[in-house]
matplotlib code that plots the C-alpha trace (Angstrom):
import matplotlib.pyplot as plt

x = [0.0, 1.1, 1.6, -1.5, -3.6, -2.1, -2.7, -6.3, -6.8, -5.2, -7.4, -10.6, -9.9, -8.5, -11.5, -13.9, -12.1, -12.0, -15.7, -16.7, -14.9, -16.1, -19.7, -19.3, -18.7, -22.2, -23.3, -21.8, -24.7, -27.6, -25.3, -24.3, -28.0, -28.7, -25.7, -27.3, -30.7, -29.1, -27.0, -30.0, -32.6, -31.4, -30.6, -27.1, -28.2, -30.3, -27.6, -24.5, -21.1, -17.9, -19.0, -21.3, -18.1, -16.5, -13.1, -9.9, -8.9, -5.3, -5.0, -1.5, -0.2, 3.1, 4.9, 7.8, 8.2, 4.6, 5.1, 2.5, -0.4, 0.3, -1.3, -4.6, -4.7, -4.1, -6.5, -9.3, -8.8, -8.9, -12.1, -13.9, -17.1, -15.7, -13.4, -11.8, -8.8, -5.1, -3.1, 0.4, 2.6, 5.6, 8.2, 10.1, 13.3, 11.9, 14.3, 11.9, 10.1, 7.8, 9.5, 9.5, 5.8, 4.8, 6.7, 5.0, 1.6, 2.4, 3.3, 0.2, -2.4, -2.4, -3.9, -1.1, 2.2, 5.3, 7.7, 10.7, 12.8, 15.5, 14.1, 12.9, 9.7, 6.0, 5.6, 8.3, 6.7, 3.3, 4.8, 6.6, 3.2, 1.6, 4.2, 3.4, -0.4, -2.7, -6.0, -8.3, -8.8, -5.9, -6.7, -4.2, -4.3, -2.0, -0.7, -2.8, -6.1, -8.8, -11.5, -15.2, -16.6, -18.3, -15.7, -14.5, -18.0, -18.9, -15.7, -16.5, -20.0, -18.5, -17.2, -20.7, -19.7, -16.8, -15.6, -15.2, -11.4, -11.1, -13.2, -12.5, -13.9, -14.3, -11.5, -12.5, -10.2, -9.6, -7.5, -9.8, -7.8, -6.8, -7.9, -6.2, -7.6, -11.1, -11.0, -9.8, -12.5, -15.3, -13.7, -13.1, -16.8, -17.0, -14.2, -15.6, -19.3, -20.0, -17.2, -16.5, -20.2, -20.6, -17.4, -18.2, -21.6, -19.8, -17.2, -14.6, -13.3, -9.6, -8.1, -8.5, -7.2, -4.1, -5.6, -8.9, -8.6, -9.3, -8.3, -8.7, -5.6, -5.2, -5.6, -2.9, -0.5, -1.4, -0.7, 2.7, 1.8, 2.7, 5.3, 8.0, 9.5, 6.3, 4.9, 1.2, 1.4, -2.3, -3.4, -1.1, -2.3, -5.9, -5.3, -3.8, -7.0, -9.0, -6.5, -7.0, -10.7, -12.0, -14.1, -13.8, -16.5, -17.0, -18.4, -19.5, -20.2, -16.8, -15.1, -11.6, -10.5, -7.0, -4.9, -5.0, -1.8, -1.7, 1.0, 1.4, 4.7, 3.1, 0.2, 2.6, 4.6, 1.5, 0.0, 3.3, 3.6, 0.1, 0.6, 3.9, 2.1, -0.6, 2.0, 4.0, 0.9, -0.2, 3.2, 3.2, -0.3, -0.6, -2.0, -5.1, -6.2, -9.1, -8.7, -12.0, -10.6, -11.2, -14.7, -15.9, -12.8, -10.5, -12.6, -12.7, -9.0, -8.7, -11.2, -9.4, -6.0, -7.4, -9.1, -6.2, -3.2, -4.2, -6.9, -4.9, -1.9, -4.3, -5.8, -2.4, -1.7, -5.1, -4.6, -1.1, -2.3, -5.5, -3.8, -1.7, -4.7, -6.7, -3.7, -3.4, -7.1, -8.0, -9.8, -11.7, -14.7, -16.4, -16.0, -19.8, -19.9, -16.8, -18.6, -21.7, -19.5, -17.8, -21.0, -22.3, -19.2, -19.7, -23.3, -22.5, -19.6, -21.9, -24.6, -22.1, -20.6, -24.0, -25.1, -22.0, -22.1, -25.7, -24.8, -22.3, -24.8, -22.1, -24.2, -22.0, -19.2, -21.2, -19.8, -16.6, -18.3, -16.8, -13.5, -15.1, -12.9, -9.8, -11.0, -9.7, -6.3, -6.3, -7.1, -4.1, -1.9, -2.9, -2.1, 1.4, 2.0, 1.2, 3.6, 6.3, 5.6, 5.9, 9.3, 10.5, 9.4, 11.1, 14.3, 14.0, 14.1, 14.2, 10.8, 10.6, 7.8, 7.8, 5.0, 3.2, 4.5, 1.8, 0.3, -1.8, -4.7, -8.2, -10.9, -13.7, -16.1, -17.8, -15.0, -15.7, -13.7, -11.2, -9.5, -7.1, -9.9, -12.3, -9.7, -8.8, -12.5, -12.7, -9.6, -11.2, -14.4, -12.3, -10.4]
y = [0.0, 3.5, 6.1, 8.0, 4.8, 3.9, 7.4, 7.2, 4.0, 5.5, 8.5, 6.5, 4.0, 6.7, 8.9, 6.1, 5.3, 8.9, 9.3, 6.1, 6.8, 10.4, 9.3, 6.8, 9.7, 11.0, 8.4, 10.7, 13.1, 10.9, 9.5, 13.0, 13.8, 10.7, 11.4, 14.8, 13.3, 10.8, 13.5, 15.8, 13.1, 12.4, 15.4, 15.2, 15.5, 12.4, 10.0, 8.7, 10.2, 10.6, 14.2, 12.8, 11.6, 15.1, 13.7, 15.8, 16.8, 17.4, 19.8, 19.3, 22.2, 21.6, 24.6, 25.6, 29.4, 30.1, 33.5, 35.2, 32.9, 30.9, 33.4, 33.6, 29.8, 29.2, 31.9, 30.5, 27.1, 28.5, 30.4, 27.2, 26.4, 23.1, 23.8, 20.4, 20.8, 21.4, 22.9, 21.5, 23.6, 21.9, 24.1, 22.1, 24.1, 27.3, 30.1, 32.9, 34.0, 31.0, 29.4, 32.6, 33.3, 29.8, 30.0, 33.3, 31.8, 28.9, 31.4, 33.4, 30.6, 27.7, 25.3, 25.8, 23.8, 24.4, 21.9, 22.4, 20.1, 20.3, 20.4, 16.9, 17.3, 17.4, 13.8, 14.0, 17.2, 15.5, 12.5, 14.8, 16.3, 12.8, 11.7, 14.6, 14.6, 13.7, 13.7, 10.9, 12.4, 13.8, 16.5, 17.6, 21.1, 23.2, 26.4, 28.6, 27.0, 29.2, 27.3, 28.1, 28.2, 24.8, 22.9, 20.7, 19.9, 18.7, 16.7, 14.9, 14.2, 12.3, 9.6, 8.1, 4.4, 2.5, 1.5, 5.1, 5.6, 9.0, 12.0, 14.5, 18.0, 20.5, 22.9, 26.1, 28.7, 31.9, 34.0, 34.9, 37.9, 36.8, 34.9, 31.6, 31.3, 32.3, 29.5, 27.0, 28.1, 27.2, 24.0, 22.8, 22.5, 19.5, 17.7, 18.6, 19.3, 16.4, 13.8, 13.5, 13.1, 10.3, 8.5, 8.8, 7.2, 4.3, 4.0, 4.8, 8.3, 7.8, 10.7, 12.5, 16.0, 17.0, 20.4, 19.2, 15.6, 13.9, 10.4, 8.2, 8.6, 4.9, 3.9, 6.4, 5.0, 1.4, 2.2, 3.8, 7.4, 9.0, 7.7, 10.3, 9.3, 9.9, 13.2, 12.1, 11.3, 12.1, 9.9, 7.0, 7.0, 7.0, 3.8, 2.2, 3.1, 1.1, -1.7, -1.9, -2.5, 1.0, 3.5, 7.1, 9.8, 13.1, 16.0, 18.8, 21.3, 21.0, 23.9, 25.3, 28.1, 27.9, 29.4, 28.1, 28.4, 32.0, 31.7, 29.3, 28.1, 27.3, 25.5, 23.5, 22.4, 21.5, 19.4, 17.6, 16.9, 15.5, 13.4, 12.0, 11.3, 9.3, 7.3, 6.5, 5.4, 3.2, 1.6, 1.0, -0.4, -2.0, -5.2, -3.3, -2.6, -4.8, -6.9, -8.4, -8.2, -4.5, -4.7, -1.7, 0.3, -2.3, -2.1, 1.7, 1.9, 0.4, 2.9, 5.7, 4.6, 4.7, 8.1, 9.8, 8.3, 6.7, 9.1, 12.3, 10.8, 9.5, 12.9, 14.4, 11.7, 12.3, 16.1, 15.7, 13.5, 15.3, 18.3, 15.9, 13.8, 16.9, 18.2, 14.8, 14.9, 12.0, 13.9, 11.3, 13.5, 16.0, 19.6, 20.0, 16.9, 18.3, 21.6, 19.7, 17.7, 20.9, 22.6, 19.5, 19.4, 23.1, 22.4, 19.3, 21.2, 24.1, 21.8, 19.9, 23.1, 24.7, 21.4, 21.2, 24.8, 24.2, 21.2, 23.4, 26.3, 28.6, 30.3, 33.4, 31.5, 31.3, 34.8, 32.9, 31.0, 33.4, 31.4, 28.6, 29.2, 28.4, 25.0, 23.0, 24.6, 23.7, 20.1, 20.0, 21.6, 18.9, 16.2, 17.7, 17.9, 14.2, 13.4, 15.4, 13.5, 10.1, 11.2, 12.3, 9.0, 7.0, 9.0, 8.8, 12.5, 13.6, 14.0, 17.5, 19.2, 22.2, 23.9, 27.0, 30.5, 32.0, 35.4, 36.0, 37.2, 36.5, 37.4, 35.2, 37.1, 33.8, 33.1, 34.3, 37.2, 36.1, 38.4, 37.9, 39.2, 36.5, 33.8, 35.1, 35.1, 31.4, 30.6, 32.0, 30.0, 26.9, 27.5]
z = [0.0, -0.7, 2.1, 1.2, 1.4, 4.8, 6.0, 4.9, 6.8, 9.9, 9.7, 9.2, 12.0, 14.3, 13.7, 14.5, 17.7, 18.8, 18.0, 19.7, 23.0, 22.9, 22.5, 25.3, 27.7, 27.1, 29.6, 32.2, 31.8, 33.2, 35.8, 37.0, 37.3, 39.2, 41.5, 42.3, 43.0, 45.4, 47.0, 47.6, 48.3, 51.9, 54.0, 55.3, 58.9, 58.6, 57.4, 59.2, 58.6, 60.6, 61.2, 64.0, 65.8, 65.7, 64.7, 64.8, 61.3, 60.4, 57.5, 56.0, 53.8, 52.0, 50.6, 48.5, 47.8, 48.8, 50.5, 48.4, 49.3, 52.4, 54.9, 53.1, 52.8, 56.6, 57.7, 55.5, 57.0, 60.6, 59.7, 58.9, 60.8, 61.8, 64.8, 65.7, 63.4, 63.4, 60.6, 59.8, 57.6, 56.0, 54.3, 51.7, 51.7, 50.3, 49.1, 49.8, 53.0, 53.2, 56.2, 58.3, 57.4, 58.3, 61.6, 62.4, 61.7, 64.1, 66.8, 66.2, 66.1, 68.6, 66.1, 63.6, 63.7, 61.6, 60.2, 58.0, 55.8, 53.2, 49.7, 48.9, 46.9, 47.5, 48.4, 51.1, 52.5, 52.7, 54.5, 56.9, 57.8, 58.1, 60.6, 62.8, 62.4, 65.3, 63.5, 62.7, 59.2, 57.1, 54.7, 52.0, 50.6, 48.4, 49.8, 47.4, 48.4, 50.0, 51.9, 51.9, 55.4, 55.2, 53.2, 56.1, 57.2, 53.7, 53.4, 56.7, 55.5, 52.6, 55.0, 55.2, 55.2, 56.9, 53.4, 52.2, 52.5, 50.9, 49.9, 47.1, 47.1, 44.3, 43.4, 41.6, 39.9, 41.9, 39.5, 36.7, 35.5, 32.0, 29.0, 29.8, 33.4, 32.2, 29.6, 32.2, 34.7, 32.4, 31.1, 34.7, 35.3, 32.9, 34.9, 38.3, 37.8, 35.4, 35.4, 39.1, 39.9, 37.4, 38.4, 42.1, 41.5, 39.7, 42.5, 39.8, 40.8, 39.9, 41.8, 45.0, 44.2, 46.0, 46.6, 48.3, 49.4, 52.7, 53.8, 56.9, 58.9, 59.8, 56.1, 54.9, 57.5, 56.6, 52.9, 53.8, 52.9, 49.6, 47.1, 47.0, 43.6, 41.5, 40.1, 40.5, 44.2, 44.8, 41.8, 42.9, 46.5, 45.3, 43.3, 46.4, 48.3, 45.8, 45.8, 49.6, 49.1, 49.9, 48.0, 47.1, 47.4, 45.6, 47.6, 45.2, 48.0, 49.6, 47.8, 47.7, 45.4, 44.0, 41.3, 37.7, 35.6, 34.5, 31.8, 28.9, 30.4, 33.7, 32.0, 29.9, 32.9, 34.9, 32.1, 31.4, 35.2, 35.4, 32.3, 33.7, 37.0, 35.1, 33.1, 36.2, 38.1, 35.1, 35.2, 38.9, 39.0, 35.6, 37.2, 38.2, 34.6, 33.7, 36.9, 38.1, 41.6, 41.6, 40.1, 38.1, 38.9, 37.2, 34.1, 34.2, 34.3, 30.9, 29.5, 31.4, 29.9, 26.4, 26.7, 28.6, 26.8, 23.5, 22.3, 22.7, 20.7, 18.1, 17.7, 17.0, 14.4, 12.7, 12.7, 11.2, 8.4, 7.4, 5.6, 3.6, 2.5, 1.4, -0.5, -2.2, -3.1, -0.7, 2.0, 4.0, 4.6, 2.1, 3.1, 3.7, 6.0, 7.8, 8.4, 9.8, 12.1, 13.2, 14.1, 15.8, 17.9, 18.9, 19.9, 22.0, 23.7, 24.5, 25.8, 28.1, 29.4, 30.2, 31.8, 33.9, 35.0, 36.0, 38.2, 40.0, 40.3, 38.8, 36.2, 36.3, 34.7, 31.5, 30.8, 29.7, 26.9, 24.4, 24.9, 22.9, 19.8, 21.9, 23.1, 20.0, 20.4, 24.0, 23.2, 20.8, 23.5, 26.0, 23.5, 22.9, 26.6, 26.8, 24.0, 25.8, 29.0, 27.2, 25.8, 29.2, 30.8, 28.1, 28.6, 32.4, 32.9, 36.6, 38.3, 39.7, 41.6, 39.1, 41.1, 39.7, 40.3, 42.5, 41.7, 44.8, 42.6, 43.9, 41.4, 42.8, 45.0, 46.1, 48.5, 52.0, 53.3, 55.9, 58.3, 61.2, 63.5, 62.3, 62.9, 66.3, 67.3, 66.2, 68.1, 71.2, 70.6, 70.1, 73.3]

ax = plt.figure().add_subplot(projection="3d")
ax.plot(x, y, z, "-o")
ax.set_aspect("equal")
plt.show()
């Protein structure tokens, strides 16, 4: 066969695979609706959760060069309506004023403790906090996170069964000051408002976000804490929770507001890091894929590996071949059909976005729908980041934290206003 003929076959087969797996995700829509119905049908105060036991919660905040944001993070946690908590700040060898600010917060607030270590990475910083934690529930939060007042309460309500080992909340962008973060804000609703609901219902939620995740303390210690040599430490630990026979819940009302990447370079490094974390976790736990031992989760991991690794690379291949085929007069789809498919894609994308925003009750974010023309370019960007991650894994490139450069910008008025006075008053109430 000639190269054009081979390219045509690749485009046809690749296109059908991409379309098929894309259509399969439509099942998330009714499942997300059913999740919401179940979530709201039984009032939280009429069902059991560990909240009834008033457990001590240890909120562990690792930080490397977080001077711009760490104070706001800590004060938002201390202003929570749930008072039985301790905050453990772990400085990972920062080169700015992070350590001194953390130490000052520990001196100012009796529920805050400060730990410091030589730079060893996020996983090591988290494990340092775990070793010092006294709580029955461990909660892990990035240093730029800003809590809503009821975040901790909703997280604890998620532990509504002894077999629930971890709970994931909903992280929302806080720095909506530029085009890129506006686009990410509205796209994130599909991943949080829609996908997490559906996967939680299926007991297949594959990751407890490192920015808003809670685990049973005894389970984390039984599992040996975080792996320190992987980039996706939150993803990898979540898979071990399933492997141990536990389930993971999603709590859509447990909110934390955090920064999205505000530069193209920051976004690229974040997506490469996430992709490498996924690849490393797939390698470490390849035996879980398709295994009947893990039920629906084992089957889902196969689907997840295809959609998160194979499909993006396949998209890049198809996009690279299409121009060549049209120039050679062998375009696989007539121009008018291509136009119809394009408009259909736009319609479906808009419908999913509006549906997801509605689930999250974040109607104001629809003002960012005008970023729609950028979404195809973003999809290609993510595919290229995955390709870069694959190359780095093959080469064995060093795994670095590569955290975002914080800006300290807070554009979301939905976050509650937190002041030192508010926190001091709560400290006195706690005492």
